[in-house]
Every structure is written in C-alpha cells, then in structure tokens.
N, C-alpha and C positions, 0 to 999 in steps of 0.2 A: 875334579876336585870338588869337595863339598862346599856349598855356599856358606859364607860366614853369617851368623845370626846378627852380628853387630860389626860395623866397621866405621872408621873415621873417614871423612871426606874433606877436601880443601880445594877451593877455587882461588888460585893465586893470580893476581893481576899485577899491573905496573904500580898501582898506588895502594890497593887494598888486598887483604887476604880474608877469605870467608871460610869458616869452618862449620861443619854440622856432623851429626852422627846419623847413621842409618841403622835402625833397630827393627828387625823382622819386617823389612821392606818399608818402614815409615821413616821419614826424614824429621829429625828432632834437634833441638838445641842449636839453632843457627846463631852464629856470632860473627861480627865484622870487626876487623882491626886494620890500622894503618901499618903497612909494611915498614915504614920509616921508624916505627916504634920498637923494632926488633933488629938485632944484629944478624939474624939468620932465620932460615925456615925452621930449623930445630928449636930455636928459642920461641918462635911463635906457636909451634905445636905444643910445647910444654906449658906455655902460658894458657892456651885454650883449655887444656885438660885440667889445669889447676883452677882456672876461672870457673869452670863448670863442675868441678868436683868429680871428675870422671876417672875411672880406671882406664889405662891405656889399652885400646882394642888391639887385636892381633893382625888386623888388616887395615890398609890405608889406600884410598883412591884419591889421587892428586892430579889436578889440572894445572898446567904451567903456561905462561905467556910466551911460548916459542916452540920450535921444533924439538922433539925428543929423539936425538940422534946420539947413540952411545951412552956411556955411563955418567960423564961429567957434563952438567948443564949450566949454561950461562944465558943471560937474557938481555934484550935490547933496552927494555923499559923498566927493569927491576935490577937493583945492584946485587941481589943475592946470587949465590952459585952453590951447587952441591953435587955430591956424588950419589947416585941412586943406590948403589951397593952399600956405601957407607951409612946412608940414612936408614936403610933396612937393618943393618947390623946395630946401629946406635939404639934403635927402639925395639929391636928384636921382633920386627914384623914378620909373620909367616907369609903374608901376602902384601906386596907393595906394587901398585900399578900407577904408572905416570903417563899422562897423555897431554897433548896440546889442549889448552883451555877451550879452544873453539871446536875441538872434537866433542867435548862435553856439551857445549852450547848447541852444536848441531844435533847431537843425539837427543837433547831435550826437546827441540821443536817437534820431533816426531810424536811426542806424548802430550803436547800442550792442547788445551781445550779452548772453546770460544771465549770463555771468561778471561783468558790470558792474553787475548789478541784484539787489536783494532785494525779493521780492514782499511787499506789505502787504495781506493779506486776499485776497479772491477777485476774480474778474473775468476777462474775456477780451478780448484785444487785437483790435480790428477795424482792419485795415491801411488802410482807405479813410476813416478818420475822423481828426479833429484830435488832436494830442498837446499836452499842456500841461506846462510846466516851471515849478516854483516853487523859488526858490533863496534860502533864508535865509543871509545873510552879513553884511557890514558894512551893506548895505541889504537890501531884499527884492526880488529880481528875479522877473519873470513874463514868460514867453514862450510863443508858440504856433507850431506847425509844422503845415501842412495839406498834404494830397496834391493835387498839380496835374499832370495829364497825365503820370503816371508818375514824377514826381520830387517833391521836398519844397520848400515855400515857407515860410520863417519870417515871422512877423508880429511886429514890435516893439511892446511895450506898456509902459506905466507902471503896470501892475496892482498893484504893491506899495503904491501910494499911494491905493487905494480906501478909502473910509470903513469902519472896522472895525465889524462887527455882533456883538452878544452872542447866545449860544445859551441861557444859563442866567442866573438872577438873580445868581449870584456873579460871572459875567463882566460883566453889566451894571454892577454896583457898581464893578468894576475900571475899566471904561471911564469911568464918571462921575468917579472919582478922577483918572484920567489926563487927562481933559478940563480939569480945574481947573489942571493943570500945563502942558498943551500947547496947549489950544484944540482944534484938529482932531486927532482920534485916527484915524490911518490904520492899515492892516494893518501897515505897516512900523514904526509906533510901538512895537508889541509884538513883532513877528516878526523884526526885524533884530537884530544882535548886542546893541546897547544896550538893546533892548526887553526882553531877558531880565533884565538888571539892574534895569530899571524895574519889571517884574513882581515881582521879588524884594522890592524896597522896598515896593511896594503891598500885598503879602501879609504884611508885618510884619518884613522884614529891614532891614539897614542900607542907607543911601542911597548910600554911596560905593563900593560893590563894583563891580568890573569883571565883564563877562559871563563871562570864563573862570574867575573866582573863584567865581561862582555855580555854574558847571558842576562845578568841583572839589568844591564842597560837596555837590552832588547825587550825585556819584559816591561820596561818603562817607556817603550816606544821611541827610544833614541834613534834617529835616522841612520847614523853610521853603523850602529850595532845591528839594526834590522837589515841593513844592506849586506853586512858581513854574513849574517845568519842566512839570508836568502841565497847568497853565493854558496855557503856551506851546504845547504840542502840540495841545491842544483848539482853541485859536484857529486854529492852522495848519490843522487838519482842516476847520474851518468855512469858512475862506477858500478852501481847495482845493475843497471841495464846491460853493461858490458859482461858482467858475470852471468846474468840470466841467459844472454845470448850464447855465451861460450859453453854453458853447462846444461842448457835445455831445462831450466828450472821450473817446470810446470807443477812441481810439488809445492811451489811457493818460494817467495823471497821474504826473509824475516829480518826486520831491523831491530836489533837488540842493543844492549849497552846502556850505561847509566845516563847518557846525555838526553836521549829521547824521553826518559822517565822523569826528568826534572819538572817541578811544578810549572805549568804554563807552556812548556816547550812543545808538548804533543799537539796542542791547538795550532801553534805556529807552523809546525811540521806539516800538519794536514792541510793547511792553507797555502803552503809554499809551492814552488815549481818542481818539487821532487818527482811527482808522477809524470809530469810533462817531460822532464829531463830523462827519466827512465825509458820512456817510449820513443824519444827523439832519435831514431836509428834509421831514418830514410825508408828504404823499401821494406824493412822488417818492423816497422812501427806496429802494424796490425798483429804481428807475432807476439810482440811484447805486451800489447794491450790485453791479451788473453791470460797473461801470467799474473796470478794474485800476489799481492804484497801485504804483509802484516807488520804492524808495530807491536813488539812484545812489551806488555805493560806490567807483567808480574815480575817481582824481584826474585833473585836467587834461583832462577831456572837452571843454572849450571848444576845444582845439586841433583836435580831430576836426571840430567844427562849422566852425571858421575855414577849415580845409583844404577842406572841401566847398563852402563859400561862395565861396572864391576860384576853385576849379576849375570850378564850375558857372556862374559869371558870365562866363566868357570864351568 
C-alpha cells in the first residue's frame, strides 16, 4: 500500500487526547484537549480539524488506552467507546489503524535521542535487546519494543494491572491497608495519578486531596506529601525492576508519562529510592545494575511512535 503523504494522529489517554498531523514525515500542528470536554472521540476529531482549519485526511493513526481486541472498544480510564469500522465509515478514512497507546510510546523510545532523556543511574544500552516503557499518568501504561530483523516491533501489554508486591515491611503495611479499600491492589492502584492521593491518605494525610495537590505539597516540602512521594517512587522502582528482570530489558527502561515531567518532580525522582528499589532483587542485583534507565523529558513522544507505526505498516 502506498504511504499517505498526510495523515491524522491521535494519542488518546484517560484524561487528555492529543492530536497532530504528519505531513511528508514531519509532525505538525499538535493540540491537547480534555476528553471530558467532548461526548465522543468523533466529536473530538471534528473539533480538532475545525480548530486547526484542516481538511480531513484520508488516513488516521490512533493510540488508545487499552487493548485493541475486536471492533468495539471500551476503556478502563476513559468513558468513551467506539466501533473501529463505524469510525472508519463515518469519516471515510481509507486507512484507519488503532493500537494500544503504549505500543506507540514503546515505538517512540526506539527513536528518541539524548536530548529527550535523562539517565537514572548507570547501565549500558544494548541495541539488540528489548526496551521497556512505563508511563504513570491517569493509568499506568506498560509497553515493550523488541528488535526484529533490523526494525522494531512493539508488544502491547496490560502490565500496569499486575499485582503489586512489597519490598519492605512499611510497603507491605500500605498494601494491606489498600487491600481493605480496593480488594485487588495492582501496580496502577498506587502508581497511576489517583494512586499518589491514595498513598498520601494511607501515610496519614487527608482523604480528599487530588494528586496534583499532593504534588504541590511535596514541592513545598510538606513531610506527609514527601513521604507519600517517596513510597510512590520506591514502588515504581520495584515494578520497573520486576519488568526488567522478566523481559531482559538491556535495551533500557524508560519512565514516561506526565507525572515525571511536572515542574520540580524530576529532581525529586532522581533523588529518591527509585534506583535502589529497581536493583533490590537479591542475587540478581548486579544484573539490574547493568540495565540503563531513562526519564523521558520530551512531551508528545507518542506522535513519534504513531508516525513510525503508520509508515512501517504500509
């Protein structure tokens, strides 16, 4: 199939949807909107095109926050639902490709450069090994990209929903408290946006705070908020280490998502116990010490992944 000279891209999350156009290989006209401002994906697409004064492209590359299984899609952290075939018919797309959003994020890291990344500890990238992406946001996304015959192949996962493990007695106590409230305590229970607010409450803070309010208090050095954030980064390191061990991620572990990019948070992240928790795997600590970790500091990297997924599939 001939590659389209222009196509629409969208990175749909639990809270936001991000649009851009790809024209002759260049990503242009990015825009961010709140999903809650639109009744449906279709309404958001139409608004973007009107907002930008664009003609409707004949091709659309879409990342969604969940597995793409069958024609009718629903999501855990987003109230929209849609039929892929109906969406294609509604807009008369000649090409419509729908992937998990972390397939796009995983594909993107294969093309990031040094300016997009901050190293977290030591390690060396092996280009012939898998790369793992973990993205704390409204949910917790996990993706993998593996080298296959000179190119990269993303693997979609729901790794954010694995059962959360404790590394210390204090973490075990927090999981027991959360279990009484939630039943199953997944990695996402603590490591998605709402998880930070839950941790804050469990370590002695108010129950009704929003995650951004907890973060603001941590920036002001409030003890309870800093304690919650330290637990947050420790749990994140533990989950990342489990993934790296399971997948042999010598291509690197990449921490993406909006939480790390908030002003002042990266500094707290780099000073936290994240890397210690990542490597704290007993006999395999030396194995994990060799695996590089990067914080992704560039915005909208999913567009880079969506572009390469569209062009490599045709």
